N, C-alpha and C positions, 0 to 999 in steps of 0.2 A: 071347167069345174062346176059341180052341182052345188045346190044350196047347202047340203049337209057338209060338203067339203069346206066351204067358206066358214061355216059355223065352227068346225073343228079347228081350223087355222086361227080364227079369231079368239076362240076359247083358250088355245095354247098361249098365244101372245099375252092375253090378259093375265092368265095364271102366272107365267114366268116373270112378268113385270111386277106383280104383287109380291112374289117371293124376293125379287131383287130389292125392292124398296123396304121390305121387312128386315133385310140384312143391314140396312144403313146404320142402325143404332150400335152395331158391334164395332164399327170402324172408328178407332179412337186415336191412332198413332200412325207414324210413317211406317213402322214395322208391320202394322196391320195392313196397310195399303200394299206394301211391297211383297211380304212373304206370309200374309195371314197370321201374323203373330207367332209363326213357327209352331203351329198346333195341329197340323194335318196328319191324320193316320194313314196307314198304308193303302187301304182299299178306297177311301175317299180320294186320296191323291191320285191313285192309278185310274180310277174311273174318270175323274176330272181331266187328267192328262190325256186320256183317250179322246176326250172331246176336242182338245186343241189340235189333235192329230188327224181328225176326220172332218175337217171343214168341207164345205161343198167343193172348194177348188181341189182339195186332196182327193175327194171321191171322184170328181170328174177326171182328174189326172190319171188315177188308176184304172177307171173304166175306159178311158181313151187308149191307154197303153195296152191293156188286156184285149180290147177289141181288135187292135191292129196286130199285136204280137202273139195273141193267143195265150193259153195258160202258162207259157214258159216264163212270163214275168214273175209268177208265184214261186219259181225256184229260189228266188231271193230269200223268201221266208224260210224255206227248207235249209238252204245253205247256211244262213246266218243264225238259225235257231240254236244249234249246238254251240257255236261260237258265242252267241249272245248269252246263253246260260253260263258259260265259263266266265264271261265278263261280269255277269250279275252276281255269281257265287263268290267271286273274289272281291266284289265291290269296286271294280276297276274305275278309278277316277271319282266316281260319285261319292263314295264313303269319305275320301280325303277332302273333297271339295266341301262337303257338309261340315267336316271338322273345322274348317277355317272360319265358319259362321259368316261368310260374305253374303251380301244380298244380291249382288250381280256378279257375273263371272269376271267383269273387267275390274271390279274392286280387288280381286285377287292380283291383278297386274300391278296395282300400286303397292299392295302389301308385299309382293315378292320382288318386283323390279323397281318401278319409279312412278311418280305421279304423272309425269309427262307421258309415259307409255300408257298409263290408264286413259288419259285424255285421248291420245291417238287411237288406241284400240276401241275406246268408247265411241269415237267418231266413226270409225270403220264399221263397227258392229251396228251402229244406228243406221248409217247409210245403206249397208248391205241388207239390213232387216226391212227397212221401209220400202226399198226397191223390190225385194223378194216378195213381200205381201202386196205389192202394187197391183198385181193382176187379180188378187183375191176378190175384191168387191165387184169388178166389172164381169168377171167370169161367173160369179154367183148370180148377179142380176140378170145376166143373159140366160143362165140356166132356168130361172123361175119364169121369165117371159116366154121362153119356148116350151118349157114343160107344162105350164099352166094354160098355154094357148092364149096368152094376153095379146091384145092388139099391139102392133109395133109403134104406134103413136096415139096420144090422147089429146083432145082439145081442151085447153085451159085458157080461159079469157080470150078466146079467139085465136090462140096460138097452138099449132100442132107440135107438141113436144114428144120426143122419142121416149118410149116406155122404159127401156133398159136403164138409162141414168136415173129415172125416178125411183124404180124398184131398188136399185143399188143404194140410193141415198137413204131410203126408208130402213133397210136392213142395217146399214152402218150406223144410223141414228140410234137404233135400239141397242146395238153393241156398245156404243159410246156411253149410252145412258147407264148400262150395267156397270161400266168402269167408274163412272163419276159418283154413283151413289154409295159404293162400298168398297172400291178397290179390289184387291185380291180376295178378300173375304166373300164379297158378293159374287165375284167371278167364279170362284171354286164351288160355291154352293149351287149356283144356277147351272154351272157346267155339269155338276154331278147329276142334277135332275134331268137336264136336256140329254146328256149322254145315255142315261138309263133308258129314256124313251127311244133313242136312236138304236141302241143295242137290241131292244125287243123288236123294233120295227124291221131291222135287217133280217132277223130270223123269219118273220112273216113274209117278207119280200121273197125269200128263198123258196118257201112253199108255193107261193102264187106263181112265180116264174116257172117252176118245175111243172105246175099244172098246165102250162101253155106249151113249153118246149121241153121234151124229154131228153135224157142223155143220149139216146139212140139218134136223135136229130142232130145233136152236137157232133157226134162221131161221123155221121154221114156228111155233114158240111165240111168238117176238117179233112176228111178223106178226099173230098172233091176239090180241095184247094191245091193249086200248084205249089204252094209254099208250105205244105204239110210238115216237112221236116223242121223248118224254122219255127213253126207255130207250136209244135209239141215237144221238140227236143231242145232244151235250154243249153245243152252242152255241145252244141254243134260248132266246132271251131272254125269251120269253113263258111259259116253263115255270114251273109252281107247285111243282116239285120243289125240295128243299133242295140238289140237286146239279146246279144249272143253271150258266150261264156266269159268274154272279157268284160262285159257289163257287170256280171256277177262278181268277178274278181275285184274290180275297182270299187264296187259298192260295198263289198265285205271289208276292204281296207278302210273305207271311210267310216264304217261302223265302229272300228277300234280307234281310229285316229281322231274322229270328230265327236266322240262320245260326250264331251263336255262343252263343245264349242257353240252349239246352237241355243241361244238364251231361252226361247219358249219351252224347249224340252227340259231345261234345268230348273225352271221356276218351282215346279212341284217338289222336287227333291230338296231345294233350299227352304221350302215351307214345311218340311217334315219336322216331327217332334224332336228327333235326334238322328245322328249319323246311321244308326242301325235301321231305323225306320226308312230312311232314304235308300239304303241298300236293299231292303225287302221290297220297296216299291219298284226298283229296277228289276228285281227277280220276277215280280208278278207281271211286269210288262212283257216278259217273254212267255210266261205261262198263259197269258191271254191270247196267244197265237190262235187264230181260227176265227176270232171275232170279225164279223163282216165278210167272211169268205163267201157267203151266199151272194152278197151284192157285188163284191169286188172281183170275184173269180168266175162264179157260175153265170151271173147275169150277162156280162159282156160276151162270153162265148155262146150263150143261149141267143143273145141278140145277133151274133154272127150267123148262126144257123137260121134265125128268123129272116134275116135279110138276104140270104143266099139260096135257100132251098125253095124249089117250085111250089111246094105245099103251102108256103106262107106268102107267096108272091103277091096276091091281091091285097093283103093287109100291109105288106112291106112297101108297096107302091105309095101308099098314103104318107108313110114316113119319108120316103125319098123326095116327094113333092115339096115337103117343108124344108128339109135340110139343103136341097139344091138351090134354094133362095139365098143361102149364105154364101157370100163371095169368098171370104178367107177360108182356104182349105183346112188350116189348122183348127179354126173355129168349127168348121163343118164336122170334122172328126170328133170333136168334143161333144157334139149334140146328138149323135146317132143313138147311143145307149139310153140317155135320158128320154128321147122321143119314143124309143121302144117301150120303156116303162110306162110312159103316159098313155100308151095304147092298150096295155094289158091290165092295168090296175082298175078294179071296180070302184064305183062311187063309195065314199066313206074311207076305204083304204087309200084312195088317191089323196084325200084330205090329210090322213094321217102321215102319208109319205111326205107331202108338202110341209106339214108341221115338223116332221123329223128333219127334213133338209134345212128348214129355218133354224132348228135347234143346233144342227151341225154347223151352219154358217155363223150363227151368233157366238157359239162356243169357241170357234176358231178366231173370229174377229176380235172378240174382247180380250182373249189371252195374248194375241199378238200385239194389239194396240197397247195394252197395259204393259207388256214387256218392253216394247220399244220406247214408250214414254219414260219408263223407269231407267232404261239405259241412257237416254238423253239427259235426264236430270242428274242421275247418280254418277254417271261416268263422263259427262261432258261439262255440265254446269258446276257440279260440286268440286271437282279437282281444281277449278279456276279460283275457288274461294279460299281465303285463309281461315275462315271460321264457318261453322255450320249455320244453316238457315234455321229460323224459328220454325217449330212444327206447323204452324198455321200457314206460313209463307211457303214452306216446303210442299205441303199438300196442294196448295193453290197452283204452284208451278207444275206439279205432276198432272193436275187436271187440265191446265192449259195445253200441256204437251200432248195429252190424249186427244184433244180436239184438233190440234194442228196436224198430227200424224194421220188422223182419219181423213181430213181434207186432202192431204197430199196423196194418200192411196187412192182416193176417189178420182182425182184429176189425172194421176199417172196412168190409170187404166184406160181413161178416155183417149189418151194421146199416144200410148205405146202400141206399136204394130207387132203382133206375134209372128215369129218366124220359125218356131220349133215347137216340139212337144212342151207342154207346161212343165213336166218333170225336168227336162233339160234346162229350161229357163230358171227353175228353182235351184237346181244344182249349181249353176254358174254364178248366180247372184249371191247365193249363200257363201260361195268360195271367196268372194271379195274379202270377207272377214275370217271364215273358218279355215282357209288354207294355211294361214300363218298361225291362227289361234290354237289349232290342234296341237302343234309342237310346243308352243309357248305355254299353254295351260298344263299339259301333261308334264312338261319339263319343270314347271313351277312346283308341282306337287310331288314329283318322283326323282328329279335329278338335281343333286346339290351343286353341280358344276355349271349349271345354266347361268348365263349372265344377261344383264340388261341389253348390252350390245348385240348379243345373239338373238334376243327377243325382237329388237328393232329390225334386224336384217330379215328375220323370218316373216314378220308382219308386212314389211314393204314388198318383198319379193312375191309373196302370195297375193297381195292386193293388185300388183301390177299385172301379173299373169292372168288373174281372173277378170280384171277390168277389160283387158284386151279381148278375152273370150266373150264378153258381153257386148262390147261396142263394135268390134270388127264385122260380125255377121250382119249388122245393119247396113254395111257398105260393101261387103264382099259376098256375092251371091252364093257361091259354093264353098263356103268356109270349110276347111278340111276336118275340123274337130267339133264334136258335139259338146254339150254342157258338162257331161260327166267326165269326158276325157280331159277337158280343160281343168276341171276340179282336181282330177288325179295328178296331173302334171304340176299344178300349183302346190298340192299337198307334199309331194316328193321333194320338190325344189325348196320349199320352206323348211322342211325337216333337215335337209342337208345344210342349209344356211345356218340354222339355229345351232346345230352340233359343232360345225366347223368354227364359226365366229365365237361361240362360247369358249371353246378350247383355246382359241388364240388370245382371248381377252380375259381369262379367268385369273383372279388374284387370290381369292379366298373362297372356300366352300361355304355354301349358304346353310343356315340353321333351319332346316325344314321342320324339325320337332316343335319349335316355338310357333311357327306359322300355323301348325295343326292344333295348337292348344294342347299339347301333350306334356304330361309329367311322368317321368320314368317309363316312357314308351306308350302310355295309355292316355286316351282323351278323357279330360275331367268331366265332360258332359254326358258321356255314354253310359247308359244303363244296360249292362250286358244281358243278352237274351238267355234266360235260364231254361233252355229247351231240354237240357240233359236230365233234369229232375221231373220231367212231365211224365204222367202216367200213360199218355197217349203214345202208342208205338210210332205212329206216323210222324207226329211232331218231334219226337225224340230223335228220329232218324231222317228227317226230311232233307237235311243238307247232304247226307251220304247218298240218299236216293237220287237227288237231283244231280249230284256229281256223277253218279253212275249213268244217269240218263244222258247228261251232256257228253260224256266220253263215248257212249254208244252212238249217239247222233253224229258226232264228229267223224268217228271211224266209218260209219255207213256212208256219209256224204263223201268222204275221201275215196272210198271203194267204188261208189257209183261214178264219180268223176274219172277215176283211173280206168274203169271198165269201159266207159264210153270212148276214152282215148285209144284203147287197144282193140275195141270191137265196134263193128257197125250195127248199132242197136236199131232194130226195126221200129218205125213209127207206131205200129200197132202196140208194141210193148209200152211205149210212152202213153198212148191213149188209155190203155188199161190202168197204168199208174195214176194218171190224172183223175180217172173215175173214182178210184178208191181214196185218193187224196182229198178231193173236193167233198165227197159225201162223209168220209171219216171226220174231216175237220169241221164240217157243218154240224154234225151231231155232237161233237165235243163242245161246240159253241153254246149249246143250250144249257148244260149244267154250269159251264164256266160263267155264263151271263148271270145266272141266278146267284152263283157264289160271289161274284164281284159286286153286284148291286146290293145284295144283303149285307155284305161286309162294309160297303160304303155307307149304308144306312146306319149301321152300328157306329162307325167312325163319325158320322155327321152328328149323331146324338151326343157323343163324347165331346165333339168339337164345340157344340153349343154350350155344354156345361163348362168347358174351359173358358170360353169367351165371357161368361158371366162373372167369373172371378179373375179374369186376366189382368195382370199388373202392367200398367203402361210405363215403358222405359223410354223417355224422351231422348236419351243418349243413343239408343239403338236406331240409328237413321242412315247407316252406310257411310258416314263421314269418317275418314281415317284420322283418328286422334292419337297423339302421343306415340307416334312411330317414327323412328329415325333410321336412316340408311347409311351405313358406313362400310366401305369396301365390299359392297354387294351382300352385306349381311343385315339381318333385321333384329332390332332390339325393341322389345315391348316394354315400355316404361310404366304403363298404367295397368297394374295388376287387376283392376276391376274389369277391364275389357278383355281379359284373357279368356 
């Protein structure tokens, strides 16, 4: 790194820390810490949510998979776009969850089932979550050491200390600092700023990469590959690749089933101003499709061309010399694309990229750490108490949990040996909780016949199957199932257990309307969107437009799948498709990025105005008061908390 690169990185860290500390004065209550006082607008929420989803480990995961599997991985985005729009337009899960006003998804377990189940689910969610993020810090630290060309060890007081653990510790420290100074308020505001930087950076990276490797080079390298069909045809049923058609079927099922199960994904929706705003956030999350396509799709396949074509052989050999020093083959495949970028980025832009990756890392770390600390306190500690904590003690406990979780993730990464793609590790560790939680949460919100016994059976069966999928590969060399397959088996088993046991143990239907704070079928908190009276034709008809788009996308996707089943589609056809897909989506990214950032800026201004007059409600702390359970039904005794 040049001097200008170091100045850019240092300037970014100084600026973002100043912003974080400036947010400290707005954090006044437990609700502010957990859900930012429920004052987040749609654009601010969706940009901040993008930040938690594009941490360095997520970026490396997608770069690794796309480099190995080719652009076929991005069929996932195409296949799920129409389905995702349907889910968003109906508010599937998200709308009803926000109606309950719960602060964590496991609080719903107590309100719907029992306090003991909340404790058990909270424990599973917590363990699953901290293990899932256990590789985040070490993978991130390793990325910066290799990408920045830092020495593998440094001398401190005569001791030669490895650099990766030191870099990892520094980044974790900054993320923890953001959590401690302002809770969710600080995290959302800094995540918005950092993600805005990253979104702009990714567009610039696309132009720079294309200046080095043209699409013609990509096509030439893929044609020369003996696995061209697997790398360009995602609907190849005969493929031996882990990323074949069955991969996309299982991951599409997970999109519907686990839409509410993963706590970091739900925190923005629970911080929304009202259920409608949460629903619109979900809708925007699918309209932002295309963001990052330059980095996530084009850069890995450009790297593939760079590493395999004779025209780039001299420059590629320098990259090979570095990555061949890495012993673990999984780690080696993670570092290929980052090392490619380090060789093509000019001074100045190199520094901006490092700053952007720091922003992505911190945005992901602080959101995950804050989420899992909240789960620990709200869903493990609180259910064990007969009365709520005082706000001061409650916040102190949350801060202690933040520090402990950061330390755990640091040491877990140092000790765990990677045996599979990061994506597969993340899928199976998440399934420890989400396999059972998918059925239990959706059942809580939509199925009045679901029972506590059914919920217990689903959670236990899902946990056992997923745990076996995580532990056994450490001892069985050629374990027959990858992480996604274990996840899918656990999901199906848990659903069957929930339905069967609930029907066998049902005594009385549950009153879901009361759980959702509804009166005469309408939620008392909701301010209906008055789009119909708008003078703007687009706003007045946006839902009809998006419904039409969703139906068209679903029909086209089904037709393409059926056509590939009945016809032998030439790889050249797929190459042409990926060309238009990548460039079309990339140029959609530019106006979409401007739209999201501008809207987020407007919401940020409104959020600050709201915080200045925000009323502190000490009772709004996630402790379930005045709720009794009788024959699996819920009775709300305190009208104030409805």
